[in-house]
PLY file of the C-alpha trace (Angstrom):
ply
format ascii 1.0
element vertex 370
property float x
property float y
property float z
element edge 369
property int vertex1
property int vertex2
end_header
45.71 223.69 44.66
44.04 220.67 46.30
43.43 217.66 44.07
40.42 216.67 46.19
37.10 217.88 44.70
35.66 220.86 46.59
32.33 219.90 48.25
29.80 222.48 47.06
26.11 223.28 47.41
24.13 224.78 44.55
21.58 227.45 45.39
18.85 227.79 42.80
19.10 224.69 40.62
15.48 223.85 39.87
13.86 221.05 37.89
12.89 223.58 35.19
15.22 224.73 32.39
17.32 227.65 33.60
20.70 229.36 33.39
21.80 227.14 36.27
20.95 223.89 34.50
22.07 225.07 31.08
25.33 226.87 31.88
26.60 225.67 35.28
25.54 222.05 35.57
27.06 220.72 32.31
30.55 221.67 33.48
30.05 220.50 37.06
28.84 217.10 35.83
31.62 216.74 33.25
34.67 214.63 34.06
36.79 217.76 34.31
34.28 219.47 36.60
33.90 216.43 38.84
37.65 216.33 39.35
37.47 219.79 40.93
33.96 220.04 42.43
31.53 217.65 44.10
27.87 218.62 44.45
26.89 217.48 47.94
23.82 219.65 48.63
21.12 221.70 46.95
19.15 224.66 48.30
15.84 225.66 46.73
12.71 227.49 47.83
11.71 224.38 49.77
13.25 221.05 50.71
10.76 219.31 48.46
11.70 221.52 45.50
15.35 220.69 46.13
14.56 216.97 46.21
12.71 217.24 42.90
15.69 218.97 41.31
18.10 216.34 42.65
15.98 213.61 41.11
15.36 215.47 37.86
19.05 216.12 37.21
20.13 212.64 38.35
22.41 213.98 41.05
23.93 211.54 43.50
21.35 209.96 45.81
23.25 211.19 48.86
22.97 214.85 47.76
21.28 216.66 50.64
18.19 218.82 50.04
17.63 222.13 51.87
14.89 224.73 51.88
16.56 227.15 54.31
19.81 229.13 53.85
20.45 228.80 57.58
20.19 225.01 57.46
22.55 224.87 54.52
25.05 227.12 56.31
25.00 224.72 59.27
26.09 221.75 57.12
29.80 221.28 57.95
30.47 219.09 54.91
29.67 221.94 52.50
32.82 223.99 51.96
31.51 226.36 49.28
28.16 227.50 47.94
27.26 228.54 44.39
24.32 230.95 44.13
22.51 230.97 40.76
19.24 232.67 41.73
17.71 236.00 40.73
19.77 238.93 42.00
17.25 240.22 44.56
17.49 236.89 46.44
21.30 236.69 46.56
21.88 238.40 49.89
19.43 236.29 51.88
20.64 233.10 50.21
24.37 233.56 50.80
24.76 235.65 53.96
24.39 232.71 56.40
27.03 230.73 54.48
29.41 233.70 54.47
28.97 234.06 58.21
29.63 230.32 58.57
32.97 230.75 56.78
32.15 228.95 53.55
33.63 230.06 50.23
31.03 231.62 47.93
30.52 231.87 44.17
27.66 234.12 43.05
26.21 235.02 39.68
26.53 238.66 38.60
25.15 241.03 39.85
26.37 240.27 43.35
23.49 242.08 45.09
20.47 244.28 44.46
22.35 247.52 45.09
25.86 248.84 45.59
25.62 249.30 49.36
24.62 245.67 49.94
27.36 244.49 47.56
29.93 246.47 49.55
28.55 245.11 52.81
28.82 241.52 51.56
32.35 242.16 50.32
33.40 243.49 53.73
31.69 240.61 55.53
33.46 238.05 53.33
36.78 239.79 53.81
36.28 239.74 57.57
35.57 236.00 57.49
38.67 235.37 55.38
36.80 233.37 52.76
37.36 233.13 49.02
34.71 234.75 46.85
33.96 234.83 43.14
31.33 236.63 41.08
30.15 235.47 37.67
31.70 238.20 35.55
32.84 235.36 33.34
34.04 237.53 30.47
37.36 237.58 32.32
37.68 233.87 31.53
37.13 234.28 27.77
40.25 233.30 25.81
39.65 236.05 23.25
40.08 238.69 25.96
43.23 236.99 27.18
44.48 237.26 23.59
43.71 240.99 23.53
45.70 241.45 26.75
48.57 239.48 25.23
48.60 241.74 22.15
48.65 244.87 24.31
51.49 243.49 26.39
53.45 242.72 23.22
53.43 246.45 22.37
52.20 245.62 18.87
49.93 248.70 18.75
51.91 250.72 21.30
50.47 252.26 24.40
46.70 252.73 24.44
45.55 256.30 23.71
41.79 255.72 23.64
39.19 252.96 23.43
35.56 252.76 22.32
32.94 250.07 22.92
29.69 249.98 20.94
27.08 247.30 21.61
23.46 246.77 20.68
20.85 244.03 20.71
18.78 242.41 23.43
15.13 241.33 23.36
12.76 242.83 20.78
12.33 246.50 21.61
9.28 247.29 23.70
8.64 243.68 24.74
9.69 241.19 27.41
8.75 237.60 28.13
6.72 237.16 31.28
9.66 235.54 33.05
11.85 238.56 32.26
9.42 241.19 33.50
11.86 242.33 36.17
14.24 243.58 33.45
12.03 246.68 33.25
11.91 247.21 37.02
14.78 248.99 38.75
13.89 247.69 42.20
15.03 244.17 41.28
18.40 245.39 39.91
18.47 242.63 37.29
18.22 244.58 34.05
19.89 245.70 30.85
22.22 248.06 32.72
23.25 245.96 35.70
23.51 242.62 33.94
24.39 243.22 30.30
26.29 246.50 30.53
27.92 245.31 33.75
29.34 242.27 31.94
30.52 244.27 28.93
32.10 247.09 30.91
33.86 244.74 33.33
35.59 242.79 30.54
36.93 245.99 28.99
38.12 247.48 32.28
39.68 244.21 33.39
42.10 244.63 30.49
42.51 248.42 30.35
42.01 249.42 34.00
39.15 250.90 35.97
37.84 254.27 34.76
38.61 256.91 37.36
35.37 258.89 36.93
32.38 258.46 34.65
30.48 261.08 32.68
27.24 259.44 31.57
24.02 260.07 29.70
21.11 257.63 29.68
17.69 257.55 28.06
14.64 255.31 28.17
13.59 255.27 24.54
10.94 252.57 24.95
9.12 253.37 28.22
6.07 251.19 27.50
6.94 247.50 27.72
4.54 244.79 26.59
4.85 241.67 28.78
4.10 238.59 26.68
3.33 235.02 27.65
4.62 231.87 25.95
2.03 232.20 23.18
3.14 235.75 22.35
0.01 237.34 23.75
0.41 240.60 25.71
-0.71 240.03 29.29
0.46 243.32 30.80
1.99 246.66 29.90
4.64 248.18 32.16
6.17 251.62 32.39
9.90 250.87 32.34
12.11 252.81 34.73
15.36 251.41 33.31
17.35 253.22 30.59
17.76 251.36 27.31
20.40 253.71 25.89
23.67 254.38 27.70
26.59 256.65 26.84
29.44 256.80 29.31
33.09 257.79 29.22
35.99 258.60 31.48
39.78 258.66 31.82
41.81 255.50 32.40
44.70 255.29 34.86
48.19 254.96 33.45
49.74 251.50 33.27
52.19 249.43 31.26
49.41 249.11 28.67
47.64 252.46 28.85
48.65 256.11 28.64
47.43 258.00 31.72
44.24 259.87 30.90
43.36 257.76 27.85
39.60 257.94 27.29
37.38 254.89 27.49
33.95 255.48 25.92
31.08 253.00 25.81
27.62 252.91 24.28
24.96 250.28 24.81
21.69 250.47 22.91
18.67 248.21 23.17
17.61 247.19 19.68
19.26 245.79 16.58
22.32 247.41 15.03
22.02 249.11 11.66
21.45 246.37 9.08
24.73 244.81 8.06
26.66 246.24 11.02
27.96 244.00 13.85
26.20 244.29 17.24
29.53 244.37 19.09
32.57 246.47 18.18
35.39 247.26 20.61
38.31 249.31 19.33
41.56 250.08 21.13
43.62 252.87 19.61
47.33 252.77 20.30
50.39 254.80 19.36
51.29 252.47 16.48
48.00 250.93 15.46
44.45 250.04 16.36
42.94 246.78 17.54
39.32 245.97 16.72
37.27 243.19 18.30
33.97 242.39 16.59
31.16 239.89 16.97
28.81 239.64 13.99
26.19 237.65 15.88
25.77 239.00 19.42
27.03 241.59 21.89
26.87 238.97 24.67
30.55 238.18 24.23
30.69 236.85 27.78
28.03 234.23 27.07
27.23 233.04 23.56
28.75 235.28 20.88
30.41 233.27 18.14
32.53 233.97 16.19
34.58 236.80 17.69
37.15 238.38 15.37
40.34 240.31 16.19
41.81 242.64 13.55
44.78 244.98 13.81
45.41 248.05 11.68
49.15 248.78 11.56
49.65 252.50 11.03
53.17 252.16 9.59
52.22 249.69 6.83
48.56 250.73 6.58
47.69 247.03 6.51
44.96 245.22 8.41
45.66 241.70 9.60
43.53 239.21 11.54
44.79 237.58 14.71
44.03 233.95 15.41
42.77 232.85 18.79
41.03 229.72 20.00
39.09 228.28 22.88
41.05 226.01 25.20
40.79 222.39 24.06
38.66 221.34 27.02
36.25 224.26 26.47
35.54 223.19 22.90
33.82 220.09 24.25
31.23 222.28 26.00
28.28 224.25 24.65
28.95 227.94 24.02
26.96 229.19 27.03
28.92 226.85 29.32
32.45 227.73 28.26
33.05 231.01 30.08
31.12 229.92 33.17
33.34 226.86 33.24
36.36 229.13 32.88
35.39 230.90 36.09
35.07 227.58 37.91
38.48 226.55 36.59
40.08 229.81 37.73
38.51 229.48 41.18
39.79 225.92 41.54
43.26 226.57 40.14
44.00 230.03 41.52
43.54 231.85 38.22
41.94 235.22 37.46
38.33 235.82 38.42
36.23 238.63 39.86
35.97 238.76 43.66
33.28 240.34 45.81
35.58 243.38 46.11
35.75 243.68 42.33
31.98 243.30 42.09
31.37 246.03 44.67
33.44 248.42 42.56
31.44 247.55 39.43
28.19 248.00 41.37
29.21 251.56 42.24
29.76 252.30 38.55
26.41 250.79 37.56
24.62 252.68 40.33
26.11 255.94 39.06
24.57 255.21 35.64
21.14 254.45 37.05
21.16 257.62 39.15
0 1
1 2
2 3
3 4
4 5
5 6
6 7
7 8
8 9
9 10
10 11
11 12
12 13
13 14
14 15
15 16
16 17
17 18
18 19
19 20
20 21
21 22
22 23
23 24
24 25
25 26
26 27
27 28
28 29
29 30
30 31
31 32
32 33
33 34
34 35
35 36
36 37
37 38
38 39
39 40
40 41
41 42
42 43
43 44
44 45
45 46
46 47
47 48
48 49
49 50
50 51
51 52
52 53
53 54
54 55
55 56
56 57
57 58
58 59
59 60
60 61
61 62
62 63
63 64
64 65
65 66
66 67
67 68
68 69
69 70
70 71
71 72
72 73
73 74
74 75
75 76
76 77
77 78
78 79
79 80
80 81
81 82
82 83
83 84
84 85
85 86
86 87
87 88
88 89
89 90
90 91
91 92
92 93
93 94
94 95
95 96
96 97
97 98
98 99
99 100
100 101
101 102
102 103
103 104
104 105
105 106
106 107
107 108
108 109
109 110
110 111
111 112
112 113
113 114
114 115
115 116
116 117
117 118
118 119
119 120
120 121
121 122
122 123
123 124
124 125
125 126
126 127
127 128
128 129
129 130
130 131
131 132
132 133
133 134
134 135
135 136
136 137
137 138
138 139
139 140
140 141
141 142
142 143
143 144
144 145
145 146
146 147
147 148
148 149
149 150
150 151
151 152
152 153
153 154
154 155
155 156
156 157
157 158
158 159
159 160
160 161
161 162
162 163
163 164
164 165
165 166
166 167
167 168
168 169
169 170
170 171
171 172
172 173
173 174
174 175
175 176
176 177
177 178
178 179
179 180
180 181
181 182
182 183
183 184
184 185
185 186
186 187
187 188
188 189
189 190
190 191
191 192
192 193
193 194
194 195
195 196
196 197
197 198
198 199
199 200
200 201
201 202
202 203
203 204
204 205
205 206
206 207
207 208
208 209
209 210
210 211
211 212
212 213
213 214
214 215
215 216
216 217
217 218
218 219
219 220
220 221
221 222
222 223
223 224
224 225
225 226
226 227
227 228
228 229
229 230
230 231
231 232
232 233
233 234
234 235
235 236
236 237
237 238
238 239
239 240
240 241
241 242
242 243
243 244
244 245
245 246
246 247
247 248
248 249
249 250
250 251
251 252
252 253
253 254
254 255
255 256
256 257
257 258
258 259
259 260
260 261
261 262
262 263
263 264
264 265
265 266
266 267
267 268
268 269
269 270
270 271
271 272
272 273
273 274
274 275
275 276
276 277
277 278
278 279
279 280
280 281
281 282
282 283
283 284
284 285
285 286
286 287
287 288
288 289
289 290
290 291
291 292
292 293
293 294
294 295
295 296
296 297
297 298
298 299
299 300
300 301
301 302
302 303
303 304
304 305
305 306
306 307
307 308
308 309
309 310
310 311
311 312
312 313
313 314
314 315
315 316
316 317
317 318
318 319
319 320
320 321
321 322
322 323
323 324
324 325
325 326
326 327
327 328
328 329
329 330
330 331
331 332
332 333
333 334
334 335
335 336
336 337
337 338
338 339
339 340
340 341
341 342
342 343
343 344
344 345
345 346
346 347
347 348
348 349
349 350
350 351
351 352
352 353
353 354
354 355
355 356
356 357
357 358
358 359
359 360
360 361
361 362
362 363
363 364
364 365
365 366
366 367
367 368
368 369
């Protein structure tokens, strides 16, 4: 890969605290990030808002400010754009840059529905550009370790797998800035975002489920929207399920027996007291692997620690498997590490989710919501 930093524009870095400033910017402004990427432009809701963000984050004085996606797309010095806005604004923000032939990195979900995601994937493919979507669980070293164990044949070929996750915001409530999590029309919710991340990481290792049989339920239909003081300012009728059961057969591979069942459950609300919020088991011919997080089911973002145990059927013994973050990742905050891993993979030609991958995941998520 080129040793010259890739000139990029950030879409959606504001002067206020956000996922963009907390999880993307720390890597991009690190010595390692600067060796691979150079922020040369910023697009916000207005040119003035972009200028304020440039000043607030102490970006280089020559960083150009834009308030229009079309103007950004016309900048020939920008070779790639990184979109970190709310999902329902993604298409409008990135389409002009795709049409201009720029590479594109977009937070997950790619778009506000499966048909638009597929359209963007086809458009990008037609332009011959590189694309990446922020399904950053693929960059997590613990999942690479799981893949390594499966490839070693330590538990034999996979016969079945189960994922159980729970957690999220307090049941029946949302902060005012997260109101859209209860509104299907935005497509940024528990199912698309959280379940999408969890289910992608699992399928990236085991293979894509061939057909899904799903049941969903909205157990908490009345959502209290609360302001910063905790006061309820509005009550919404949620149209998003907060309980998901889905399962289906996996394709055969060097790791998996054809027809092996993958089952997943995601539940809004705390796990039973004393139980971990994230448990993923993989049952093989010779043993079973279990991945657990005692703190959070957001294993793609901030869960720590994450533990791997293996039950050997022949000896009936359970042993723990060591894994570690890459040395350079340990210098970064937890929420930055996997995002940084995606940037690294994009720069170095490693594994990351493309628009085509994202379109496939969107179809699965849409089938759940329907």
